[in-house]
C-alpha positions as CSV (number, residue, x, y, z in Angstrom):
1,M,48.0,239.9,64.2
2,D,48.7,243.7,64.3
3,P,45.3,245.3,64.1
4,L,44.3,247.9,61.3
5,I,42.4,249.8,63.7
6,P,44.8,251.9,65.9
7,T,45.4,251.9,69.5
8,G,44.4,255.2,71.4
9,D,46.8,257.2,73.4
10,R,44.3,257.9,76.2
11,P,43.3,255.3,78.8
12,G,39.8,254.1,79.3
13,S,37.5,256.7,81.2
14,L,37.8,254.6,84.5
15,H,41.3,255.7,84.7
16,G,42.1,256.6,88.4
17,L,39.5,254.4,89.9
18,R,40.5,251.4,91.9
19,V,38.5,247.9,91.7
20,I,39.1,245.3,94.3
21,E,38.3,241.9,92.7
22,I,37.9,238.9,95.4
23,S,36.6,236.2,92.8
24,T,37.5,233.1,91.1
25,S,36.6,231.1,88.0
26,V,34.9,233.1,85.3
27,A,32.0,235.4,86.1
28,G,34.0,237.9,88.6
29,P,37.2,238.0,86.8
30,M,35.3,238.6,83.6
31,A,33.6,241.6,85.1
32,A,36.8,243.0,86.6
33,M,38.8,242.6,83.4
34,I,36.1,244.6,81.6
35,L,36.6,247.5,84.1
36,G,40.3,247.1,83.8
37,D,40.1,247.3,80.0
38,L,38.3,250.5,80.5
39,G,41.0,251.9,82.5
40,A,40.6,251.1,86.2
41,E,43.3,249.7,88.3
42,V,42.2,246.3,89.2
43,V,43.7,244.6,92.4
44,K,42.9,240.9,92.3
45,V,43.1,239.5,95.9
46,E,44.0,235.9,95.5
47,R,44.5,232.9,98.0
48,V,48.1,233.0,99.3
49,G,49.8,229.9,97.6
50,A,47.2,228.9,95.2
51,G,45.4,232.0,93.7
52,D,42.4,232.0,91.5
53,D,41.0,228.5,90.7
54,T,41.6,229.1,87.2
55,R,45.5,229.1,87.4
56,S,45.0,225.4,88.3
57,W,42.7,224.6,85.3
58,N,45.7,223.3,83.6
59,P,45.6,221.6,80.9
60,P,44.8,223.3,78.6
61,A,47.7,225.5,79.1
62,W,50.1,227.9,77.1
63,N,53.7,227.7,78.0
64,G,52.5,225.9,81.2
65,V,50.1,228.7,82.0
66,S,46.4,228.1,82.3
67,T,44.6,229.4,79.2
68,A,41.4,229.7,81.3
69,F,43.4,232.1,83.7
70,L,45.1,233.9,80.8
71,G,41.7,234.6,79.1
72,L,40.1,236.4,82.0
73,N,42.8,238.4,83.9
74,R,44.6,240.9,81.7
75,N,45.1,244.5,83.2
76,K,45.2,243.5,86.5
77,R,47.6,243.3,89.6
78,S,47.7,240.3,91.8
79,L,47.8,240.5,95.6
80,E,48.1,237.3,97.6
81,L,46.4,237.8,100.8
82,D,44.9,235.9,103.7
83,Y,42.3,238.2,104.8
84,K,41.1,235.6,107.3
85,T,44.1,236.6,109.6
86,P,43.8,239.7,111.8
87,Q,46.6,241.5,110.0
88,G,45.2,240.4,106.6
89,K,41.6,241.6,107.5
90,Q,43.3,245.0,108.5
91,I,44.9,245.1,104.7
92,L,41.7,244.3,103.1
93,E,39.9,247.0,105.3
94,E,42.4,249.7,104.0
95,L,42.1,248.4,100.4
96,V,38.3,248.7,100.7
97,R,38.8,252.3,102.1
98,S,41.0,253.3,98.9
99,A,38.6,251.6,96.5
100,D,35.8,252.5,94.2
101,V,34.5,249.3,93.4
102,L,34.5,245.9,94.8
103,I,33.4,242.6,92.8
104,Q,33.1,239.4,94.5
105,N,31.6,236.0,93.4
106,L,32.6,233.6,96.3
107,R,30.2,231.0,97.6
108,P,27.1,232.5,99.1
109,G,27.9,233.8,102.7
110,A,31.6,233.5,102.5
111,I,32.5,237.3,102.4
112,E,30.0,237.9,105.0
113,A,31.6,235.2,107.4
114,A,34.9,237.0,106.6
115,G,33.6,240.2,108.1
116,F,32.9,242.1,104.7
117,G,29.2,242.0,104.3
118,W,27.5,245.1,102.6
119,E,26.7,246.8,106.0
120,R,30.7,246.7,107.0
121,L,31.6,247.7,103.6
122,Q,29.5,250.8,103.9
123,E,31.0,251.5,107.2
124,L,34.6,251.4,105.8
125,N,33.7,253.4,102.5
126,S,30.2,255.1,101.8
127,R,31.4,255.6,98.4
128,L,31.9,252.0,97.5
129,V,30.2,250.4,94.7
130,Y,29.9,246.9,95.8
131,V,29.0,244.0,93.1
132,E,27.6,240.8,94.4
133,M,27.7,237.9,92.1
134,T,25.7,234.5,92.8
135,G,24.3,231.8,91.0
136,F,20.7,231.7,91.9
137,G,20.3,235.3,93.1
138,P,20.2,236.9,96.6
139,L,16.6,235.6,97.5
140,G,14.4,232.6,97.5
141,P,15.0,229.0,98.2
142,M,18.2,228.4,96.0
143,A,19.9,231.6,97.1
144,D,22.5,229.8,99.1
145,E,23.2,227.2,96.7
146,P,26.4,227.3,94.9
147,A,26.3,227.1,91.1
148,Y,28.5,226.6,88.1
149,D,27.5,227.6,84.4
150,P,26.6,224.2,83.4
151,V,24.2,223.9,86.4
152,V,22.2,226.9,85.6
153,Q,22.3,226.1,81.9
154,A,20.3,222.8,83.0
155,Y,18.1,224.6,85.6
156,S,17.0,227.5,83.2
157,G,16.0,225.1,80.1
158,I,18.9,226.1,77.9
159,V,20.3,222.4,78.1
160,A,16.9,221.3,77.2
161,M,17.1,223.3,73.8
162,M,20.3,221.6,72.9
163,P,20.4,218.7,70.6
164,Q,20.9,215.2,72.3
165,G,24.2,213.9,72.0
166,E,25.3,210.3,71.8
167,D,25.6,210.2,75.7
168,G,22.6,212.3,76.7
169,P,21.7,215.8,77.0
170,T,24.5,218.5,76.0
171,R,25.2,222.0,77.1
172,V,26.4,225.3,75.2
173,P,30.2,224.5,75.2
174,L,30.9,227.9,76.4
175,S,30.6,229.8,79.7
176,I,27.7,231.8,78.4
177,L,26.1,232.5,81.7
178,D,29.4,233.2,83.6
179,K,30.6,235.6,80.9
180,G,27.1,237.1,80.3
181,T,26.8,237.6,84.2
182,G,30.2,239.3,84.1
183,M,28.9,241.6,81.4
184,W,25.8,242.6,83.5
185,A,28.1,243.1,86.5
186,A,30.2,245.7,84.6
187,I,27.1,247.3,83.3
188,G,25.7,247.4,86.7
189,A,29.0,248.8,88.2
190,L,29.0,251.6,85.6
191,D,25.4,252.5,86.5
192,A,26.3,252.6,90.1
193,L,29.3,255.0,89.5
194,R,27.1,257.2,87.7
195,R,24.7,257.2,90.4
196,R,27.5,258.0,92.9
197,E,28.2,261.0,90.8
198,Q,24.8,262.3,91.5
199,T,24.2,261.1,95.2
200,G,27.8,261.0,96.5
201,T,27.2,257.5,97.7
202,G,27.8,253.9,96.7
203,S,25.3,251.2,95.8
204,L,24.8,247.2,96.2
205,V,24.4,245.7,92.7
206,N,23.2,242.1,92.7
207,V,23.7,239.9,89.5
208,S,23.2,236.2,89.1
209,L,23.8,233.5,86.6
210,L,19.9,232.6,86.8
211,N,18.9,236.4,85.9
212,T,21.2,236.1,82.9
213,A,19.8,232.8,81.7
214,L,16.4,234.1,82.1
215,D,17.2,236.9,79.7
216,W,18.9,234.6,77.2
217,V,15.7,232.4,77.2
218,G,13.3,235.1,77.5
219,G,11.9,234.7,74.1
220,S,11.2,231.0,74.8
221,I,9.5,232.0,77.9
222,M,7.2,234.2,76.2
223,N,6.4,231.7,73.4
224,A,5.6,229.1,76.2
225,S,3.4,231.6,78.1
226,A,1.6,232.3,74.6
227,G,1.0,228.5,74.3
228,N,3.5,228.2,71.4
229,K,5.3,224.7,71.2
230,R,9.1,225.0,70.7
231,E,10.3,223.1,67.5
232,K,13.6,221.3,67.4
233,L,15.1,222.8,64.5
234,G,18.6,222.1,64.9
235,S,20.6,225.1,63.4
236,G,17.3,226.4,61.8
237,F,15.1,229.1,63.1
238,P,11.0,229.2,63.3
239,G,9.5,231.1,60.3
240,M,12.5,231.4,58.0
241,V,13.6,228.6,55.5
242,P,16.4,228.3,54.3
243,Y,18.1,229.4,57.5
244,G,20.7,227.1,58.9
245,A,23.7,225.0,58.3
246,F,24.0,223.3,54.8
247,P,26.6,220.8,53.7
248,A,29.5,221.5,51.2
249,R,31.9,218.8,49.9
250,D,34.1,219.5,52.9
251,G,32.4,221.1,55.5
252,H,29.3,223.2,56.0
253,V,28.2,226.8,55.5
254,F,25.5,228.5,57.6
255,I,23.2,230.4,55.4
256,S,20.5,232.9,56.3
257,A,18.0,233.8,53.6
258,G,15.8,235.9,55.6
259,N,13.4,237.3,53.1
260,Q,12.3,236.6,49.5
261,K,15.0,238.7,48.1
262,L,17.6,236.7,49.4
263,W,16.1,233.5,48.6
264,L,16.2,234.5,45.0
265,Q,19.7,235.6,45.4
266,L,20.8,232.2,46.9
267,V,19.2,230.0,44.4
268,A,20.6,232.2,41.5
269,A,24.2,232.1,43.0
270,V,24.3,228.2,43.4
271,G,22.9,227.9,39.8
272,A,19.4,226.6,40.9
273,P,16.9,229.1,40.0
274,E,14.4,226.5,39.2
275,L,14.1,225.8,42.9
276,N,11.7,228.6,43.1
277,D,9.7,227.4,40.7
278,R,8.8,224.1,42.6
279,A,5.4,223.7,44.3
280,G,5.6,224.9,48.0
281,F,8.9,226.8,47.4
282,G,7.8,230.1,46.0
283,S,7.3,232.1,49.3
284,N,8.8,231.9,52.7
285,G,5.3,230.8,54.2
286,D,5.4,227.9,51.7
287,R,9.0,227.0,52.6
288,S,8.2,227.2,56.0
289,A,5.3,224.7,55.7
290,N,7.6,222.4,53.7
291,R,10.6,222.7,55.6
292,A,12.3,219.4,55.1
293,E,11.7,219.3,51.5
294,V,13.1,222.8,51.1
295,E,16.1,222.0,53.2
296,A,16.8,218.8,51.4
297,A,16.7,220.2,48.0
298,V,18.9,223.2,48.9
299,A,21.3,220.7,50.6
300,G,21.3,218.7,47.5
301,V,22.6,221.7,45.4
302,T,25.1,223.2,48.2
303,S,26.7,219.7,48.6
304,R,28.1,220.0,45.0
305,F,30.5,222.8,46.1
306,G,33.5,223.1,48.5
307,R,32.9,224.9,51.7
308,D,35.0,228.0,50.8
309,E,33.8,228.1,47.4
310,L,30.2,228.1,48.4
311,S,30.8,230.7,50.9
312,E,32.5,233.0,48.3
313,L,29.7,232.6,45.9
314,L,27.2,233.6,48.5
315,T,29.1,236.4,49.6
316,A,29.3,237.8,46.0
317,A,25.6,237.4,45.8
318,R,25.1,239.3,49.0
319,V,23.5,236.5,50.6
320,P,24.4,236.3,54.6
321,N,26.4,233.3,55.2
322,A,29.6,232.1,57.0
323,A,31.6,228.9,56.8
324,I,31.6,226.8,59.7
325,R,35.0,227.0,61.1
326,A,37.0,226.1,64.1
327,A,38.2,228.7,66.5
328,A,42.0,227.8,65.4
329,E,41.3,229.4,62.1
330,L,40.5,232.7,63.5
331,P,43.9,234.3,64.5
332,S,44.9,234.3,60.8
333,D,41.4,235.6,59.4
334,P,42.0,238.9,57.7
335,Q,38.5,240.3,59.0
336,V,39.5,239.3,62.7
337,Q,42.9,241.0,62.1
338,A,41.3,244.1,60.5
339,I,39.2,244.8,63.7
340,G,42.0,244.1,66.1
341,G,40.1,241.3,67.6
342,I,43.2,239.4,68.8
343,R,46.0,241.6,70.2
344,A,49.6,240.7,70.9
345,M,51.0,241.9,74.3
346,P,54.3,241.1,76.4
347,H,54.0,238.2,78.9
348,P,56.8,237.2,80.9
349,Q,56.3,233.5,80.5
350,I,54.8,233.4,77.0
351,P,56.8,235.2,74.3
352,E,54.1,234.8,71.6
353,F,51.2,235.8,73.9
354,A,48.0,237.5,72.4
355,T,44.7,238.1,74.0
356,V,41.1,238.7,72.7
357,A,40.5,242.3,72.8
358,L,37.8,244.2,74.7
359,P,34.9,244.3,71.8
360,I,34.9,248.1,71.9
361,Q,36.5,250.9,69.8
362,I,36.4,254.5,71.0
363,D,36.6,257.2,68.3
364,G,37.9,254.6,65.9
365,A,40.7,253.3,68.4
366,L,41.3,250.3,70.7
367,L,41.9,251.3,74.3
368,P,45.3,250.7,75.4
369,L,46.2,247.4,77.1
370,Q,47.7,248.1,80.8
371,G,49.4,244.7,81.2
372,A,49.3,240.8,80.8
373,P,47.5,238.5,83.2
374,P,49.7,238.8,86.3
375,L,51.9,236.3,88.0
376,L,50.5,235.1,91.3
377,G,51.5,237.7,93.9
378,A,53.4,239.7,91.3
379,D,52.1,242.9,92.9
380,S,51.7,242.3,96.4
381,A,54.5,244.3,97.6
382,A,53.7,247.4,95.5
383,I,50.2,247.2,96.5
384,L,51.1,247.2,100.2
385,A,53.4,250.1,99.5
386,S,50.7,252.2,98.0
387,L,48.8,251.7,101.3
388,G,51.8,252.8,103.4
389,Y,53.6,249.8,104.4
390,G,57.3,250.0,104.6
391,E,59.8,247.4,103.2
392,D,60.3,245.9,106.5
393,E,56.5,245.4,107.2
394,V,56.2,243.9,103.6
395,D,59.1,241.4,104.3
396,R,57.4,240.4,107.8
397,L,54.0,239.8,106.2
398,L,55.6,237.7,103.5
399,A,57.3,235.7,106.1
400,E,54.3,235.1,108.1
401,G,52.2,234.1,105.3
402,V,49.7,236.9,105.5
403,V,50.6,238.0,101.9
404,G,52.5,236.0,99.3
405,A,54.6,236.5,96.2
406,T,54.4,232.9,95.1
407,E,55.6,233.6,91.3
408,V,58.0,236.4,92.3
409,P,61.8,235.6,92.6
410,A,62.8,236.1,96.2
411,S,65.1,238.9,95.1
412,V,62.3,241.1,93.9
413,A,59.5,239.9,96.3
414,G,61.8,241.3,99.1
């Protein structure tokens, strides 16, 4: 699993900046993890005794640790803090004064109710970049409604695009809106930091799952506005044939013959050049008009081959394709290994721990990893010390439950 791409010596360009993450589940942790990958110090503020919701999404787990939490929280420090208590509120205010970015995705109105709305944050730190993440956006009749990824997939038309399952509608089985919103949040934070360089003041950045969904389905919105009816093509694509999943003896291969040259290379590679001579098969326009017949004919040929055999033939003929594989096949894949897509790193509970890498290389190198997803409260004492709290004060705050160190041995926690 060691990458062929080297790991750089220099941290990312956000090194020296402090990010406060008050979030849970997927979108907020995703955004903060990206900024941590880029070098920022990320202080993850978690509920005392419970932490981020994803810590309890178990199973699935790895050595007893939630895989959902592991996948979204590397390069962070964990501070358990009850900021609804007077002392906890004071600590969070001190953190805000020390921070460059604050990211939150709590239910609408929750952060304001705790005394940390945008106006108060500006009073505490005029240079703060505040990233607010919501389900449906900051305005409108749905602004105060909580939302999860599948809810907004349904609301935005994504579920309607999916094939019907045996039990009814299905969703995209990935957190595409949460993770997409996390990416937009990180981009927005970077833009706001650049604006701060120019103006000296911070900004309020709003992102939402609904805005992300609208961006993903933008092509479908334009097609509908133009009066075009959406075809349900399964794995196919309008205007290109063959383009989609085709059967092999032991699986399927996704084939993309997006132009006439690729079509001719495809039929030659599978030993069926005569397909091009069939009526209605000779051009992409003809094939699109006769989609079902073309797809059936191609499937009749591809099904003679094994999955990997077919993929190798097409790759040799330079026809874009990919065997349809399970995620479990990826860690040992030579291409994934070559790009450093999965990186091993030390974890106190998981000796064989590895994480999916930030999908960016700088000057031909991966950015260095700062640390594995933290144990709950692992850094509470150190973060308080950075704010000027002495050992006796830290011990008192731990004893009173204002802060926590749930997964830290008592001898280490204080």
